[in-house]
C-alpha positions in Angstrom: -180.7 92.6 -68.7 -181.0 89.5 -67.0 -177.4 88.1 -65.9 -178.0 84.3 -66.5 -174.4 83.6 -65.5 -174.9 85.1 -61.9 -178.3 83.2 -61.7 -176.4 80.0 -62.6 -173.7 80.6 -59.6 -176.6 81.5 -57.2 -178.8 78.3 -58.2 -175.7 76.2 -57.4 -175.2 77.9 -54.0 -179.0 77.3 -53.1 -178.8 73.9 -53.9 -175.6 73.5 -51.7 -177.6 75.5 -49.1 -180.3 73.1 -49.3 -178.0 70.2 -48.5 -177.7 68.6 -52.0 -175.0 68.2 -54.4 -175.3 70.3 -57.6 -172.9 67.9 -59.2 -175.1 65.0 -59.0 -176.5 63.7 -62.2 -180.0 64.9 -61.6 -178.9 68.4 -60.7 -175.8 69.1 -62.9 -177.8 71.0 -65.5 -180.3 72.6 -63.0 -178.6 76.0 -62.8 -178.4 76.3 -66.6 -182.0 75.4 -66.9 -183.2 77.9 -64.0 -181.2 80.5 -65.7 -182.7 80.0 -69.1 -186.2 79.8 -67.4 -185.6 83.0 -65.8 -184.6 84.9 -69.0 -188.0 83.7 -70.6 -190.4 84.0 -67.6 -188.8 87.4 -66.4 -188.3 89.0 -69.9 -190.9 91.9 -69.1 -188.1 93.2 -66.4 -185.9 94.0 -69.5 -188.4 96.7 -70.5 -190.2 99.9 -69.2 -193.9 100.4 -69.8 -193.1 102.9 -72.3 -190.9 100.6 -74.1 -193.6 97.8 -74.1 -196.1 100.3 -75.5 -193.6 101.1 -78.3 -193.0 97.5 -79.0 -196.8 96.7 -79.5 -197.9 100.1 -81.0 -199.7 98.6 -83.8 -202.9 100.8 -84.3 -205.6 101.3 -86.9 -207.1 104.7 -87.7 -209.0 104.2 -90.8 -212.7 104.7 -89.8 -212.3 105.4 -86.5 -211.5 109.1 -86.6 -214.9 110.0 -85.4 -215.5 107.0 -82.9 -217.8 108.0 -79.9 -217.9 107.0 -76.4 -220.5 104.4 -77.5 -217.5 102.4 -78.8 -216.0 100.0 -76.5 -213.2 97.3 -77.2 -213.1 94.5 -74.8 -210.8 91.5 -74.9 -211.8 89.1 -72.0 -209.9 86.0 -70.4 -206.4 86.5 -71.7 -204.6 83.8 -69.9 -201.2 84.3 -68.5 -198.9 83.9 -65.4 -196.6 86.1 -63.2 -194.5 85.8 -60.1 -195.0 87.4 -56.7 -192.3 89.8 -55.8 -192.5 88.9 -52.3 -191.8 85.1 -52.5 -190.8 84.5 -56.2 -194.0 82.2 -56.2 -195.9 81.4 -59.0 -199.3 83.5 -59.9 -200.9 81.0 -62.0 -204.4 80.4 -63.7 -204.6 84.0 -64.2 -206.9 86.1 -66.6 -206.8 89.7 -67.5 -209.9 91.5 -69.1 -208.9 94.6 -70.9 -211.4 97.3 -72.0 -210.9 100.9 -73.6 -213.0 103.4 -75.4 -211.4 104.3 -78.8 -210.1 107.7 -79.3 -209.8 107.9 -83.0 -207.9 104.7 -83.3 -207.9 101.1 -82.2 -205.0 98.7 -81.2 -204.6 95.2 -82.8 -206.3 92.4 -80.6 -203.4 90.2 -80.5 -201.2 93.2 -79.3 -203.4 93.7 -76.3 -202.8 89.9 -75.4 -199.0 90.4 -76.0 -199.0 93.5 -73.6 -200.6 91.4 -71.0 -197.9 88.5 -71.4 -195.1 90.9 -71.5 -196.3 92.5 -68.3 -197.1 89.3 -66.5 -193.2 88.6 -67.1 -192.2 90.6 -64.3 -191.6 90.2 -60.3 -194.7 92.2 -58.8 -197.7 92.5 -57.3 -201.2 91.5 -59.0 -202.4 95.0 -58.3 -199.4 96.5 -60.4 -200.1 94.2 -63.3 -203.5 95.8 -63.9 -202.0 99.3 -63.2 -199.2 98.6 -65.6 -201.3 97.1 -68.7 -203.9 100.1 -68.3 -200.8 102.5 -68.6 -199.5 100.7 -71.7 -202.9 100.5 -73.3 -203.8 104.1 -72.6 -200.3 105.0 -74.2 -200.8 103.0 -77.3 -204.5 103.9 -77.9 -204.3 107.6 -76.6 -207.4 106.6 -74.4 -207.6 107.8 -70.9 -210.8 105.4 -70.5 -209.3 101.9 -69.9 -210.3 99.4 -67.5 -208.3 96.0 -66.5 -209.3 93.3 -64.3 -207.1 90.5 -63.2 -207.8 87.3 -61.2 -205.7 84.4 -60.4 -204.2 82.2 -57.9 -201.1 82.8 -55.7 -198.8 79.7 -54.9 -197.7 81.9 -51.9 -201.1 81.5 -50.6 -202.1 77.9 -52.2 -198.8 75.8 -51.8 -197.1 77.3 -48.9 -197.8 79.5 -45.8 -201.5 79.6 -45.3 -202.2 76.8 -47.8 -205.8 77.9 -48.9 -205.9 76.0 -52.2 -209.2 77.7 -53.5 -208.2 81.5 -52.6 -208.6 83.4 -56.0 -207.5 87.0 -55.9 -209.3 89.8 -57.9 -208.0 93.4 -58.6 -209.4 96.1 -60.8 -208.0 99.1 -62.4 -210.6 101.5 -63.6 -209.8 104.8 -65.3 -211.6 107.6 -67.0 -215.1 106.7 -67.9 -214.8 103.3 -66.6 -214.2 104.6 -63.1 -217.1 107.2 -63.4 -219.9 105.0 -65.2 -220.5 101.8 -63.0 -222.5 100.8 -66.4 -219.4 100.4 -68.5 -217.9 98.0 -65.7 -220.3 95.1 -66.9 -218.4 94.6 -69.8 -215.6 93.4 -67.9 -217.7 90.6 -66.0 
């Protein structure tokens, strides 16, 4: 679990290290605000992929018992954010596309978006986001045929360091039939 009391103390230390006074009016409540923000934006760190799969395992089987590989479910342009584990910098304007081939059941569409949100709420690399989403969707649906694309901006590249404000990163996680059949990948474009 996220230790908000420790975060408060460390934020006070960072403010002092920056040469500011954590007791001045504008900063007095900053440690508490940052601790509250961290508990919210890093909530996904409290759960394993398996626990997230259990949390959002709302599937429907009626009428899908004999689904074929002709059936594909795609949810596109799921907006979310995350934080880079290297700089704790915001990854923003992110979008995920998630697709799977049903194997006797489908997952509630809102659950796919909730999985993306929860996975985003971790310190991590963008490539890992796609892998984790694919793992979770595969566990929920029982389908090995899952694809996830992720795109977004990284403030560690746009606001600091190299400062390339229009650099967008794309990552792809293709599994099963999506990896084997390039024609299936067109559904993610």
